[in-house]
Every structure is written in structure tokens, then in C-alpha cells.
Backbone of each chain as ProteinMPNN parsed JSONL, in Angstrom:
{"seq_chain_A": "XXXXXXXXXXXXXXXXXXXXXXXXXXXXXXXXXXXXXXXXXXXXXXXXXXXXXXXXXXXXXXXXXXXXXXXXXXXXXXXXXXXXXXXXXXXXXXXXXXXXXXXXXXXXXXXXXXXXXXXXXXXXXXXXXXXXXXXXX", "coords_chain_A": {"N_chain_A": [[0.931, -1.187, 0.186], [0.494, 2.124, -0.804], [2.137, 4.946, 0.799], [0.07, 6.88, 2.92], [-1.465, 9.956, 2.949], [-1.015, 11.956, 6.022], [-1.987, 13.471, 9.39], [-0.521, 12.44, 11.292], [2.61, 11.78, 13.173], [3.51, 9.222, 13.912], [3.554, 5.714, 13.179], [0.951, 4.538, 11.2], [0.154, 1.885, 11.176], [-0.002, 1.33, 13.947], [-2.12, 2.848, 14.669], [-5.321, 2.436, 16.625], [-7.668, 3.769, 16.8], [-10.694, 5.113, 15.433], [-11.18, 6.955, 12.435], [-12.376, 9.738, 10.633], [-15.555, 10.788, 9.977], [-18.785, 11.468, 9.501], [-21.98, 13.491, 9.949], [-25.212, 14.301, 9.488], [-27.425, 16.293, 11.074], [-30.577, 17.179, 12.112], [-32.39, 19.768, 13.717], [-34.748, 20.633, 16.171], [-35.781, 23.219, 15.579], [-35.786, 23.569, 13.138], [-33.235, 24.03, 11.921], [-30.201, 23.058, 10.736], [-27.377, 20.855, 11.276], [-24.024, 20.277, 10.481], [-21.878, 17.825, 10.87], [-18.312, 17.036, 10.987], [-15.686, 14.785, 11.269], [-12.312, 14.303, 11.27], [-8.872, 13.347, 11.964], [-6.671, 12.195, 11.59], [-5.906, 11.412, 8.911], [-6.019, 12.875, 5.418], [-5.318, 15.448, 5.217], [-6.054, 18.898, 5.914], [-6.283, 22.482, 5.239], [-7.719, 23.575, 7.264], [-7.691, 22.536, 10.711], [-9.397, 22.074, 12.763], [-12.63, 23.583, 13.839], [-15.483, 25.721, 13.479], [-18.375, 26.632, 11.5], [-21.07, 28.815, 11.253], [-23.807, 29.084, 9.661], [-25.969, 31.339, 8.702], [-29.102, 32.896, 7.608], [-28.737, 35.505, 7.041], [-26.147, 35.991, 7.511], [-22.764, 34.929, 8.387], [-20.834, 33.137, 10.717], [-17.864, 32.15, 11.96], [-14.59, 30.398, 12.906], [-12.766, 31.228, 11.392], [-10.973, 33.607, 9.385], [-12.51, 36.165, 7.497], [-14.231, 36.696, 10.523], [-16.866, 37.287, 11.244], [-19.49, 37.846, 8.906], [-21.745, 39.621, 7.391], [-25.159, 40.262, 5.707], [-25.667, 43.463, 4.378], [-28.088, 45.445, 3.963], [-28.435, 47.956, 3.113], [-26.293, 48.511, 1.784], [-26.143, 46.461, -0.119], [-24.662, 44.31, 0.067], [-22.471, 41.9, 1.186], [-21.091, 42.432, 4.292], [-18.08, 42.645, 6.285], [-17.763, 42.248, 9.758], [-16.163, 43.981, 12.138], [-14.459, 42.673, 14.995], [-13.287, 42.464, 18.394], [-10.353, 40.911, 18.794], [-9.164, 38.564, 21.229], [-6.453, 37.653, 22.469], [-5.099, 34.405, 23.047], [-4.237, 33.519, 26.476], [-3.177, 31.077, 27.146], [-2.285, 27.583, 25.793], [-4.887, 25.969, 24.237], [-5.935, 23.5, 25.362], [-4.617, 23.446, 28.08], [-6.01, 25.845, 28.922], [-8.329, 24.784, 29.402], [-8.086, 22.845, 31.26], [-7.257, 24.592, 33.417], [-9.572, 25.931, 33.783], [-11.201, 23.923, 34.538], [-10.151, 23.189, 37.022], [-10.507, 25.409, 38.469], [-13.007, 25.594, 38.745], [-13.969, 23.215, 39.948], [-13.081, 23.891, 42.388], [-14.578, 26.08, 43.419], [-13.887, 28.511, 42.327], [-14.34, 29.441, 39.736], [-16.809, 29.336, 36.942], [-17.5, 26.288, 35.337], [-16.627, 26.259, 32.009], [-18.076, 24.369, 30.342], [-21.203, 22.881, 30.941], [-22.447, 20.083, 32.893], [-25.102, 19.394, 31.781], [-24.688, 20.204, 29.251], [-22.595, 18.561, 28.355], [-23.773, 16.175, 28.546], [-25.75, 16.537, 26.85], [-24.187, 16.57, 24.248], [-23.294, 14.084, 24.173], [-25.4, 12.481, 24.042], [-26.08, 13.181, 21.242], [-24.09, 12.263, 19.998], [-24.239, 9.491, 20.587], [-26.587, 8.985, 19.421], [-26.02, 9.391, 16.455], [-24.121, 7.538, 16.115], [-25.785, 5.197, 16.483], [-27.329, 5.625, 14.431], [-25.572, 5.391, 12.286], [-25.255, 2.727, 12.795], [-27.532, 1.213, 12.289], [-28.411, 2.278, 9.877], [-30.358, 4.078, 9.515], [-32.443, 6.948, 10.201], [-32.35, 8.564, 13.247], [-34.203, 9.742, 15.956], [-34.089, 11.892, 18.474]], "CA_chain_A": [[-0.019, -0.059, 0.188], [1.376, 3.58, -0.92], [2.34, 5.79, 1.965], [-0.932, 7.546, 2.786], [-1.23, 11.407, 3.631], [-1.382, 11.643, 7.508], [-1.335, 14.22, 10.162], [0.141, 11.809, 12.327], [3.884, 11.458, 12.739], [3.767, 8.074, 13.949], [3.218, 4.677, 12.626], [-0.285, 4.419, 10.953], [-0.594, 0.634, 11.496], [-0.434, 1.213, 15.403], [-3.301, 3.484, 15.117], [-6.325, 1.805, 16.842], [-8.894, 4.694, 16.842], [-11.334, 5.46, 14.095], [-10.917, 8.347, 11.815], [-13.247, 10.102, 9.598], [-16.895, 10.846, 10.284], [-19.65, 12.537, 9.244], [-23.054, 13.424, 10.148], [-26.132, 15.289, 9.458], [-28.235, 16.544, 12.452], [-31.567, 18.134, 12.01], [-32.583, 20.373, 14.814], [-36.313, 20.921, 16.309], [-35.99, 24.628, 15.26], [-35.738, 23.432, 11.531], [-32.048, 24.296, 11.405], [-29.52, 21.821, 10.804], [-25.832, 20.802, 11.465], [-23.138, 19.176, 9.415], [-20.585, 17.445, 11.819], [-17.339, 16.3, 10.269], [-14.407, 14.801, 11.985], [-11.073, 13.515, 10.919], [-7.703, 14.175, 12.308], [-5.512, 11.317, 11.289], [-5.625, 11.439, 7.364], [-6.747, 13.695, 4.829], [-4.736, 16.623, 5.723], [-6.75, 19.862, 5.176], [-5.615, 23.703, 5.764], [-8.256, 23.739, 8.951], [-7.509, 21.307, 11.53], [-10.744, 22.081, 13.285], [-13.274, 24.74, 13.873], [-16.759, 25.802, 12.893], [-19.203, 27.828, 10.708], [-22.391, 29.035, 11.599], [-24.236, 29.644, 8.536], [-27.367, 31.884, 9.035], [-30.07, 33.556, 6.425], [-28.012, 36.878, 6.556], [-24.707, 36.114, 7.609], [-21.928, 33.94, 8.594], [-19.857, 33.085, 11.727], [-16.751, 31.142, 11.821], [-13.534, 30.627, 13.602], [-11.56, 31.46, 10.577], [-10.883, 34.986, 9.035], [-13.04, 36.874, 8.613], [-15.002, 35.701, 11.753], [-18.315, 37.642, 11.003], [-19.817, 38.68, 7.749], [-23.425, 39.743, 7.478], [-25.626, 40.934, 4.728], [-25.841, 44.896, 4.703], [-29.044, 45.637, 3.015], [-28.297, 49.151, 2.623], [-24.687, 48.571, 0.573], [-26.377, 45.624, -1.109], [-23.584, 43.495, -0.293], [-21.971, 41.324, 2.317], [-19.929, 43.242, 4.693], [-17.303, 42.098, 7.273], [-17.722, 42.821, 11.12], [-14.77, 43.793, 12.91], [-14.565, 42.418, 16.189], [-12.009, 42.598, 18.859], [-9.489, 39.575, 18.836], [-8.721, 38.436, 22.449], [-5.083, 36.883, 22.418], [-5.187, 33.492, 24.064], [-3.034, 33.364, 27.211], [-2.44, 29.626, 27.058], [-2.687, 26.519, 25.022], [-6.317, 25.523, 24.683], [-6.235, 22.314, 26.496], [-4.092, 24.024, 29.375], [-6.629, 26.88, 29.667], [-9.538, 24.042, 29.88], [-7.737, 22.229, 32.513], [-7.082, 25.296, 34.539], [-10.939, 26.608, 33.886], [-12.037, 22.844, 35.273], [-9.687, 23.069, 38.281], [-11.077, 26.55, 39.226], [-14.507, 25.429, 39.013], [-14.395, 22.36, 41.169], [-12.761, 24.645, 43.766], [-15.629, 27.157, 43.245], [-13.32, 30.026, 41.987], [-14.884, 30.018, 38.357], [-17.991, 28.434, 36.738], [-17.233, 25.599, 34.418], [-16.958, 26.481, 30.399], [-18.971, 23.268, 29.939], [-21.847, 22.386, 32.194], [-22.645, 18.607, 32.767], [-26.06, 19.077, 30.832], [-24.093, 20.566, 27.906], [-21.606, 17.517, 27.914], [-24.652, 15.002, 28.268], [-26.23, 16.835, 25.504], [-23.306, 16.306, 23.167], [-22.905, 12.571, 23.917], [-26.662, 12.182, 23.338], [-25.996, 13.271, 20.05], [-22.714, 11.598, 19.64], [-24.707, 8.267, 20.554], [-27.655, 8.908, 18.118], [-25.151, 9.47, 15.297], [-23.363, 5.871, 16.008], [-26.95, 4.346, 16.268], [-27.998, 5.834, 13.139], [-24.63, 4.533, 11.467], [-25.228, 1.032, 12.822], [-29.087, 0.934, 11.678], [-28.587, 2.904, 8.408], [-31.708, 4.983, 9.581], [-32.403, 8.43, 10.965], [-32.363, 8.29, 14.845], [-35.021, 10.532, 16.254], [-33.885, 12.126, 20.023]], "C_chain_A": [[0.923, 1.241, -0.115], [1.2, 4.308, 0.536], [1.231, 6.737, 2.047], [-0.834, 8.714, 3.419], [-1.859, 11.145, 5.138], [-0.826, 12.868, 8.224], [-0.835, 13.861, 11.326], [1.663, 11.292, 12.043], [4.325, 10.243, 12.931], [3.675, 7.042, 12.955], [1.53, 4.509, 12.227], [-0.834, 3.195, 11.471], [-0.747, 0.542, 12.917], [-1.533, 2.231, 15.819], [-4.502, 2.59, 15.524], [-7.757, 2.466, 17.087], [-9.493, 4.908, 15.674], [-10.953, 6.627, 13.729], [-12.094, 8.515, 10.731], [-14.556, 9.901, 9.914], [-17.661, 11.812, 9.744], [-21.219, 12.402, 9.41], [-24.039, 14.601, 10.045], [-27.15, 15.365, 10.619], [-29.227, 17.729, 12.015], [-32.113, 18.722, 13.509], [-34.155, 20.699, 14.902], [-36.735, 22.196, 15.649], [-36.214, 24.78, 13.763], [-34.276, 23.792, 10.867], [-31.164, 22.971, 11.388], [-28.115, 21.895, 10.899], [-25.087, 19.977, 10.795], [-21.959, 18.979, 10.503], [-19.48, 16.642, 10.854], [-16.323, 16.376, 11.296], [-13.38, 13.797, 11.383], [-9.908, 14.365, 11.119], [-6.456, 13.433, 11.917], [-5.054, 11.58, 9.748], [-6.114, 12.776, 6.793], [-6.174, 15.193, 5.194], [-5.231, 17.741, 5.1], [-6.17, 21.166, 5.684], [-6.432, 24.256, 7.255], [-8.274, 22.736, 9.385], [-8.666, 21.185, 12.376], [-11.171, 23.42, 13.579], [-14.683, 24.765, 13.49], [-17.126, 26.914, 12.047], [-20.487, 27.716, 11.095], [-22.995, 30.019, 10.404], [-25.864, 29.804, 8.573], [-28.041, 32.494, 7.651], [-29.322, 34.623, 6.116], [-26.807, 37.139, 7.178], [-23.734, 34.757, 7.974], [-21.002, 34.124, 9.612], [-18.883, 32.065, 11.742], [-15.545, 31.412, 12.609], [-12.093, 30.971, 12.555], [-11.654, 32.889, 10.044], [-11.66, 35.206, 7.788], [-14.113, 36.403, 9.621], [-16.471, 36.112, 11.463], [-18.571, 38.128, 9.661], [-21.186, 38.206, 7.644], [-23.694, 40.446, 6.106], [-25.951, 42.355, 5.117], [-27.065, 45.303, 3.582], [-29.094, 47.031, 2.286], [-27.048, 49.409, 1.392], [-25.279, 47.588, -0.39], [-25.309, 44.634, -1.199], [-23.274, 42.899, 1.152], [-20.785, 42.134, 2.933], [-19.237, 42.52, 5.875], [-17.517, 42.901, 8.446], [-16.644, 42.821, 11.718], [-15.09, 43.501, 14.408], [-13.32, 42.16, 16.958], [-11.377, 41.191, 19.153], [-8.853, 39.715, 20.445], [-7.686, 37.301, 22.102], [-5.522, 35.84, 23.375], [-3.956, 33.303, 24.845], [-2.313, 31.978, 27.252], [-2.833, 28.846, 26.125], [-4.113, 26.139, 25.524], [-6.665, 24.707, 25.798], [-5.532, 22.829, 27.872], [-5.195, 25.206, 29.824], [-8.121, 25.799, 30.168], [-9.128, 23.332, 31.188], [-7.832, 23.363, 33.916], [-8.726, 25.908, 34.754], [-11.562, 25.427, 34.72], [-11.381, 23.033, 36.662], [-10.304, 24.233, 39.322], [-12.413, 26.459, 39.529], [-14.762, 24.524, 39.87], [-13.892, 23.053, 42.318], [-13.492, 25.843, 43.935], [-15.048, 28.335, 42.857], [-13.63, 30.591, 40.578], [-15.92, 29.276, 38.057], [-17.232, 27.835, 35.536], [-17.683, 26.093, 32.951], [-18.236, 25.806, 30.161], [-19.877, 22.948, 31.072], [-22.357, 20.859, 31.72], [-23.893, 18.341, 31.741], [-25.666, 19.05, 29.46], [-23.351, 18.961, 27.373], [-22.66, 16.367, 27.66], [-25.425, 15.323, 27.138], [-25.629, 16.33, 24.102], [-23.235, 14.771, 23.115], [-24.274, 11.681, 23.726], [-26.605, 11.96, 21.764], [-25.041, 12.415, 19.247], [-23.563, 9.977, 19.609], [-25.461, 8.077, 19.423], [-26.835, 8.77, 16.747], [-24.583, 8.137, 15.131], [-24.776, 5.132, 15.786], [-27.585, 4.525, 14.914], [-26.996, 5.18, 11.845], [-24.883, 3.161, 11.458], [-26.384, 0.734, 12.205], [-29.196, 1.419, 10.249], [-29.776, 3.737, 8.504], [-31.447, 6.194, 10.44], [-32.876, 8.009, 12.292], [-33.086, 9.77, 15.312], [-34.673, 10.837, 18.008], [-34.848, 12.749, 20.461]], "O_chain_A": [[2.054, 1.289, 0.368], [0.199, 4.182, 1.241], [1.319, 7.596, 1.17], [-0.17, 8.728, 4.456], [-2.818, 10.429, 5.427], [0.285, 13.347, 7.998], [-0.669, 14.625, 12.277], [1.989, 10.615, 11.068], [5.357, 9.891, 12.361], [3.713, 7.432, 11.788], [0.832, 4.327, 13.224], [-1.913, 3.145, 12.061], [-1.583, -0.275, 13.304], [-1.84, 2.458, 16.989], [-4.777, 1.823, 14.601], [-8.756, 1.86, 17.474], [-8.725, 4.898, 14.712], [-10.413, 7.391, 14.528], [-12.616, 7.587, 10.113], [-14.833, 8.73, 10.173], [-17.224, 12.942, 9.528], [-21.762, 11.352, 9.068], [-23.744, 15.724, 10.454], [-27.646, 14.31, 11.013], [-28.894, 18.863, 11.671], [-32.196, 17.895, 14.417], [-34.787, 20.992, 13.887], [-37.874, 22.316, 15.196], [-36.682, 25.777, 13.213], [-34.085, 23.853, 9.652], [-31.489, 21.962, 12.012], [-27.579, 22.967, 10.619], [-25.545, 18.871, 10.508], [-21.245, 19.902, 10.895], [-19.822, 15.742, 10.086], [-16.013, 17.341, 11.994], [-13.662, 12.639, 11.074], [-9.745, 15.53, 10.754], [-5.348, 13.97, 11.915], [-3.904, 11.927, 9.48], [-6.549, 13.669, 7.52], [-7.035, 16.031, 5.459], [-5.035, 17.854, 3.89], [-5.469, 21.004, 6.682], [-5.982, 25.046, 8.084], [-8.781, 21.81, 8.752], [-8.922, 20.035, 12.734], [-10.368, 24.353, 13.609], [-15.119, 23.672, 13.13], [-16.441, 27.92, 11.859], [-21.019, 26.621, 11.272], [-22.792, 31.219, 10.222], [-26.735, 28.936, 8.514], [-27.341, 32.5, 6.639], [-29.147, 34.826, 4.914], [-26.399, 38.28, 7.396], [-24.162, 33.624, 7.758], [-20.31, 35.141, 9.578], [-19.313, 30.947, 11.461], [-15.376, 32.561, 13.017], [-10.892, 30.969, 12.827], [-12.713, 33.404, 10.403], [-11.462, 34.355, 6.921], [-14.891, 35.554, 9.188], [-17.295, 35.197, 11.451], [-17.735, 38.933, 9.251], [-21.69, 37.086, 7.729], [-22.837, 41.051, 5.462], [-26.521, 42.497, 6.198], [-26.786, 45.428, 2.389], [-29.62, 47.247, 1.194], [-26.977, 50.216, 0.465], [-24.972, 47.789, -1.565], [-24.996, 44.124, -2.275], [-23.787, 43.386, 2.159], [-19.764, 42.452, 2.323], [-19.96, 41.718, 6.467], [-17.49, 44.127, 8.337], [-16.051, 41.759, 11.907], [-15.991, 44.133, 14.96], [-12.341, 41.697, 16.374], [-12.048, 40.387, 19.801], [-8.218, 40.694, 20.837], [-7.997, 36.239, 21.563], [-6.187, 36.136, 24.368], [-2.869, 33.023, 24.338], [-1.097, 31.823, 27.368], [-3.786, 29.258, 25.463], [-4.493, 26.014, 26.689], [-7.352, 24.95, 26.791], [-6.147, 22.453, 28.87], [-5.257, 25.494, 31.019], [-8.815, 26.072, 31.148], [-9.922, 23.302, 32.128], [-8.287, 23.122, 35.034], [-9.046, 26.318, 35.87], [-12.392, 25.742, 35.573], [-12.207, 23.031, 37.575], [-10.526, 24.105, 40.526], [-12.956, 27.112, 40.42], [-15.686, 24.732, 40.656], [-14.409, 22.693, 43.376], [-12.978, 26.695, 44.659], [-15.742, 29.333, 43.047], [-13.364, 31.732, 40.2], [-16.141, 28.392, 38.886], [-16.498, 28.513, 34.818], [-18.866, 26.306, 32.688], [-19.277, 26.388, 29.853], [-19.357, 22.741, 32.168], [-22.6, 20.508, 30.565], [-23.88, 17.37, 30.984], [-26.056, 18.238, 28.621], [-23.548, 18.399, 26.296], [-22.503, 15.64, 26.68], [-25.791, 14.396, 26.415], [-26.248, 15.859, 23.148], [-23.121, 14.229, 22.016], [-24.293, 10.504, 23.364], [-26.945, 10.948, 21.152], [-25.206, 11.984, 18.106], [-23.464, 9.329, 18.567], [-25.197, 7.249, 18.551], [-27.194, 7.867, 15.991], [-24.573, 7.63, 14.009], [-24.825, 4.419, 14.783], [-28.275, 3.658, 14.377], [-27.4, 4.662, 10.804], [-24.797, 2.447, 10.459], [-26.256, -0.195, 11.407], [-30.056, 0.947, 9.505], [-30.224, 4.125, 7.425], [-30.488, 6.386, 11.188], [-33.748, 7.148, 12.409], [-32.53, 10.829, 15.024], [-35.03, 9.958, 18.793], [-34.901, 13.043, 21.655]]}, "seq_chain_B": "XXXXXXXXXXXXXXXXXXXXXXXXXXXXXXXXXXXXXXXXXXXXXXXXXXXXXXXXXXXXXXXXXXXXXXXXX", "coords_chain_B": {"N_chain_B": [[-3.363, 18.794, 44.494], [-4.469, 15.741, 43.28], [-4.319, 13.924, 40.022], [-5.707, 11.882, 37.507], [-5.142, 10.247, 34.109], [-6.953, 9.118, 31.87], [-6.535, 7.185, 29.171], [-3.849, 6.654, 26.854], [-3.43, 7.691, 24.492], [-2.99, 9.974, 21.819], [-4.59, 12.337, 22.576], [-4.523, 11.812, 25.44], [-2.02, 12.428, 25.567], [-1.731, 15.023, 25.126], [-3.298, 16.116, 27.322], [-1.698, 15.529, 29.505], [0.646, 16.913, 29.029], [-0.502, 19.303, 29.313], [-1.409, 19.27, 32.208], [1.025, 18.891, 33.425], [2.114, 21.452, 33.286], [0.662, 22.756, 35.333], [1.208, 23.779, 38.668], [0.001, 23.195, 40.868], [-1.197, 20.481, 40.415], [-0.911, 16.929, 40.646], [-0.096, 14.546, 38.877], [-1.388, 11.427, 39.076], [-1.799, 9.037, 37.95], [-1.92, 7.02, 34.927], [-3.895, 5.395, 32.612], [-4.333, 2.831, 30.473], [-5.332, 0.454, 28.292], [-2.929, -0.569, 26.787], [-0.404, -0.686, 28.416], [2.234, 0.194, 27.7], [1.954, 2.24, 26.142], [0.722, 4.081, 27.73], [3.073, 4.522, 29.771], [4.636, 5.726, 27.756], [3.425, 7.983, 27.025], [3.679, 9.321, 29.401], [6.131, 9.716, 29.698], [6.807, 11.463, 27.545], [5.599, 13.769, 28.324], [7.118, 14.215, 30.432], [6.578, 13.617, 33.089], [6.878, 12.423, 36.293], [6.79, 9.469, 38.539], [4.307, 8.951, 38.469], [1.407, 6.459, 38.454], [0.717, 3.452, 36.537], [-1.974, 1.877, 34.922], [-4.03, -0.552, 33.58], [-6.751, -0.507, 33.468], [-9.534, 1.213, 34.117], [-11.096, 0.666, 36.384], [-9.333, -0.547, 38.168], [-7.434, 1.362, 38.9], [-9.28, 3.341, 39.872], [-9.951, 1.905, 42.168], [-7.589, 1.635, 43.521], [-6.709, 4.517, 43.829], [-8.829, 6.236, 44.377], [-9.553, 5.768, 47.204], [-7.401, 7.36, 48.279], [-6.327, 10.51, 47.699], [-7.304, 11.485, 45.209], [-8.642, 13.97, 43.147], [-9.392, 14.845, 40.648], [-10.137, 13.444, 37.326], [-9.26, 13.338, 34.067], [-10.37, 12.709, 30.55]], "CA_chain_B": [[-4.421, 17.938, 43.807], [-3.974, 14.54, 42.344], [-5.174, 13.62, 38.927], [-5.517, 10.686, 36.773], [-5.722, 10.658, 32.982], [-7.558, 8.094, 31.113], [-6.114, 7.196, 28.083], [-2.534, 7.073, 26.826], [-2.893, 8.187, 23.165], [-2.687, 11.383, 21.246], [-5.213, 13.282, 23.401], [-3.824, 11.625, 26.746], [-0.528, 12.976, 25.838], [-1.742, 16.636, 25.228], [-3.785, 16.387, 28.597], [-0.725, 15.476, 30.539], [1.432, 17.951, 28.916], [-0.858, 20.468, 29.817], [-1.406, 18.894, 33.473], [2.318, 18.966, 33.901], [2.358, 22.892, 33.526], [-0.139, 23.428, 36.521], [1.813, 23.271, 39.577], [-1.166, 22.673, 41.76], [-1.63, 19.365, 39.863], [0.357, 16.039, 40.67], [-0.625, 13.459, 38.194], [-1.015, 10.182, 40.077], [-2.027, 7.879, 37.311], [-2.364, 7.086, 33.681], [-4.808, 4.383, 32.689], [-4.616, 2.691, 29.138], [-4.973, -0.988, 28.207], [-1.549, -0.652, 26.368], [0.525, 0.262, 29.412], [3.362, 0.661, 27.203], [1.515, 3.544, 25.829], [0.806, 4.877, 29.208], [4.614, 4.773, 30.159], [5.256, 6.545, 26.864], [2.896, 9.46, 27.107], [4.231, 9.987, 30.719], [7.871, 10.254, 29.371], [6.69, 12.785, 26.687], [5.138, 14.698, 29.051], [8.123, 14.176, 31.444], [5.982, 13.205, 34.278], [7.666, 11.285, 36.978], [6.264, 9.031, 39.783], [2.665, 8.49, 38.571], [1.206, 5.113, 38.392], [0.389, 2.853, 35.24], [-2.994, 1.024, 35.103], [-4.568, -1.096, 32.225], [-7.989, -0.162, 33.165], [-9.902, 2.386, 35.066], [-11.482, 0.359, 37.596], [-8.42, -0.9, 39.064], [-7.086, 2.637, 39.036], [-10.101, 3.905, 40.925], [-9.809, 1.393, 43.501], [-6.156, 2.211, 44.259], [-6.612, 5.976, 43.999], [-10.006, 7.098, 45.185], [-9.492, 5.618, 48.833], [-6.391, 8.148, 48.558], [-7.113, 11.8, 47.609], [-7.435, 11.967, 43.79], [-9.603, 14.882, 42.884], [-10.007, 14.718, 39.371], [-9.944, 12.712, 36.468], [-9.789, 13.69, 32.58], [-10.266, 11.789, 29.722]], "C_chain_B": [[-3.828, 17.005, 42.946], [-4.918, 14.513, 41.182], [-4.889, 12.235, 38.164], [-5.935, 10.777, 35.132], [-5.852, 9.285, 32.365], [-7.5, 7.917, 29.67], [-4.578, 7.794, 27.493], [-2.195, 7.438, 25.078], [-2.862, 9.771, 22.946], [-3.304, 12.579, 22.425], [-4.628, 13.282, 24.786], [-2.479, 12.3, 26.781], [-0.766, 14.506, 25.905], [-2.546, 16.948, 26.585], [-2.536, 16.359, 29.589], [0.192, 16.477, 30.401], [1.074, 19.209, 29.358], [-0.925, 20.675, 31.525], [-0.069, 19.4, 33.949], [2.82, 20.597, 34.112], [1.387, 23.708, 34.769], [0.566, 22.891, 37.723], [1.025, 22.657, 40.766], [-1.495, 21.062, 41.635], [-0.665, 18.252, 40.088], [-0.722, 14.671, 39.84], [-0.218, 11.946, 38.761], [-1.113, 8.976, 39.193], [-2.282, 7.902, 35.65], [-2.935, 5.616, 33.591], [-4.772, 3.893, 30.883], [-4.409, 0.964, 28.977], [-3.494, -1.408, 27.717], [-0.889, 0.181, 27.392], [1.661, 0.86, 28.957], [3.144, 2.221, 26.76], [1.333, 4.557, 26.916], [2.068, 5.4, 29.648], [5.057, 5.96, 29.008], [4.954, 7.984, 26.712], [3.476, 10.062, 28.264], [5.533, 10.514, 30.427], [7.826, 11.388, 28.329], [6.305, 13.742, 27.499], [6.148, 15.204, 30.32], [7.704, 14.419, 32.716], [6.624, 11.814, 34.978], [6.629, 10.73, 37.905], [4.866, 8.731, 39.856], [2.696, 6.962, 38.176], [0.423, 4.729, 37.107], [-0.721, 1.883, 35.613], [-3.532, 0.82, 33.638], [-6.19, -1.036, 32.416], [-8.529, 0.556, 34.55], [-10.262, 1.884, 36.411], [-10.667, 0.15, 38.65], [-7.663, 0.385, 39.455], [-7.819, 3.301, 40.208], [-10.147, 3.31, 42.217], [-8.59, 1.654, 44.35], [-6.144, 3.534, 44.55], [-7.609, 6.756, 44.751], [-9.87, 6.901, 46.676], [-8.279, 6.648, 48.989], [-6.922, 9.71, 48.63], [-7.063, 12.411, 46.287], [-8.822, 12.632, 43.549], [-10.243, 14.89, 41.607], [-9.503, 13.831, 38.303], [-10.235, 13.503, 34.902], [-9.582, 12.628, 31.657], [-10.004, 12.389, 28.317]], "O_chain_B": [[-2.96, 17.228, 42.102], [-6.066, 14.952, 41.241], [-3.829, 11.628, 38.316], [-6.993, 11.342, 34.855], [-4.943, 8.455, 32.373], [-8.348, 8.452, 28.956], [-4.187, 8.956, 27.598], [-1.086, 7.453, 24.543], [-2.724, 10.607, 23.839], [-2.635, 13.452, 22.977], [-4.27, 14.318, 25.346], [-1.918, 12.668, 27.813], [-0.081, 15.203, 26.654], [-2.44, 18.11, 26.979], [-2.467, 17.232, 30.454], [0.638, 17.01, 31.417], [1.861, 20.084, 29.719], [-0.649, 21.721, 32.114], [-0.028, 20.275, 34.814], [3.699, 20.935, 34.904], [1.402, 24.911, 35.033], [0.585, 21.672, 37.89], [1.442, 21.743, 41.476], [-1.974, 20.437, 42.581], [0.489, 18.512, 39.748], [-1.75, 14.119, 40.231], [0.907, 11.455, 38.853], [-0.584, 7.93, 39.571], [-2.867, 8.879, 35.183], [-2.536, 4.736, 34.353], [-5.224, 4.71, 30.08], [-3.47, 0.346, 29.479], [-2.935, -2.411, 28.159], [-0.788, 1.407, 27.349], [2.159, 1.837, 29.517], [3.918, 3.156, 26.962], [1.783, 5.703, 26.899], [2.195, 6.599, 29.894], [5.715, 6.948, 29.331], [5.713, 8.907, 26.418], [3.788, 11.252, 28.216], [5.961, 11.589, 30.847], [8.756, 12.192, 28.268], [6.871, 14.807, 27.256], [6.026, 16.233, 30.985], [8.251, 15.244, 33.448], [6.809, 10.684, 34.525], [5.619, 11.404, 38.107], [4.259, 8.366, 40.864], [3.663, 6.353, 37.718], [-0.404, 5.502, 36.624], [-0.512, 1.095, 36.535], [-3.524, 1.662, 32.739], [-6.885, -1.514, 31.52], [-8.068, 0.467, 35.688], [-9.889, 2.447, 37.44], [-10.944, 0.463, 39.808], [-7.223, 0.322, 40.604], [-7.282, 3.719, 41.233], [-10.338, 3.96, 43.245], [-8.572, 1.841, 45.566], [-5.55, 3.84, 45.583], [-7.379, 7.674, 45.539], [-10.076, 7.879, 47.395], [-8.122, 6.832, 50.197], [-7.765, 10.088, 49.444], [-6.835, 13.611, 46.131], [-9.9, 12.055, 43.695], [-11.465, 14.936, 41.47], [-8.336, 13.461, 38.428], [-11.264, 14.135, 34.661], [-8.762, 11.732, 31.862], [-9.868, 11.647, 27.344]]}, "name": "protein", "num_of_chains": 2, "seq": "XXXXXXXXXXXXXXXXXXXXXXXXXXXXXXXXXXXXXXXXXXXXXXXXXXXXXXXXXXXXXXXXXXXXXXXXXXXXXXXXXXXXXXXXXXXXXXXXXXXXXXXXXXXXXXXXXXXXXXXXXXXXXXXXXXXXXXXXXXXXXXXXXXXXXXXXXXXXXXXXXXXXXXXXXXXXXXXXXXXXXXXXXXXXXXXXXXXXXXXXXXXXXXXXXX"}
């Protein structure tokens, strides 16, 4: 087999976790969400991130972060937002927040309910893949 | 505060590297069915003195009776 493109420095034959997944999630309010995950192969310019596509605008974690339809100008305009420099690596910041939260010195950035909600969605995506059918939560 | 990390893969390594930068945290254990992988990520994160377990139940039995406060996955 030819050497595959990879974001992983090690030996691919030693990798035992799954890679590459996609799901389409329809939400109760009529909006929908496309979830894509792949970290090992298929190197792309964007390693991770999000885009929110609305009727009149787009928000994302890539530049420009927010663009909205300007009805007066009749064009899409970029909205300038203040950029907050990250003090720590994100994983380190998450741990510091978690530790502060369990000591009562801060509020957890992610609540238990939010974590369970995400897990229910992930479980539903797996069940859908296993059954080949839409799963209603 | 003592912490245990479950998973000795890429993300486990990243968690350990982050925890190693927090002075208040003492990494007490790493769990992975592949104990060599757990040892490897501890080495990458330059963490010494942590125990290695091949399952989380065993780790919990050993450590929860002590004073481990947090786990990360």
C-alpha cells in the first residue's frame, strides 16, 4: 500500500482509533448541523473549527470571523470584532478552568447538561450509522 | 491536587502535557489497556512518579481511597 497522507507523525499501523466521520443533524427549530471529524488522514488547511451559516450572515473561527448582509449597501460586509489573544494553549486553559470550577473559583465553561447533550447526539449518530436509519432524539 | 488521565493516546498526551504545567496538579496515574503507551506518554510529558494501570476500575480502586480529586479523559 502506498504511504498515505497523514497528520500523524507515528506509524499508522499502530493506530487503533477510528478516523473520518460525518453526520447530518436536523434540529427541532428547523435548522441543521453538519458534523465532520477527521484528524488522522486527509490533511486539510483547517484542522478544527466551526462555521455557523445563517440567513443573513456567517460566523466562523476563520478570517473574517463574521460577515453579514448589509441591506443598505446591498452586499456582504465584514464585521470587525475585537480579537482576544489566548493566554494559554487551549487544552491548558480548559484544565485551568476545570480546576478553578471544582474549587469554586470559576464557572465551568461546559456544564454537565451540555456534556450529556453532546453525548446523546454522538450516541444517536453512532446508532444511525449502525442501523442505517435516521435516529430521532 | 492529584489527577488521573484515562487514555494514553494522542489526546492523553496533550492532557498530560497541559497538566504538567499546572503546579497545583500532581498526576497520580495514567490508564490505558496498552500500558507501554501509558508509559510512553508519561515520558513525553516528562512526568515522573505516576502509576500506570491497564483499566480504569483498578485505578479507581487504588486511587479513590487516597485523595485523587480529578480525572480527565
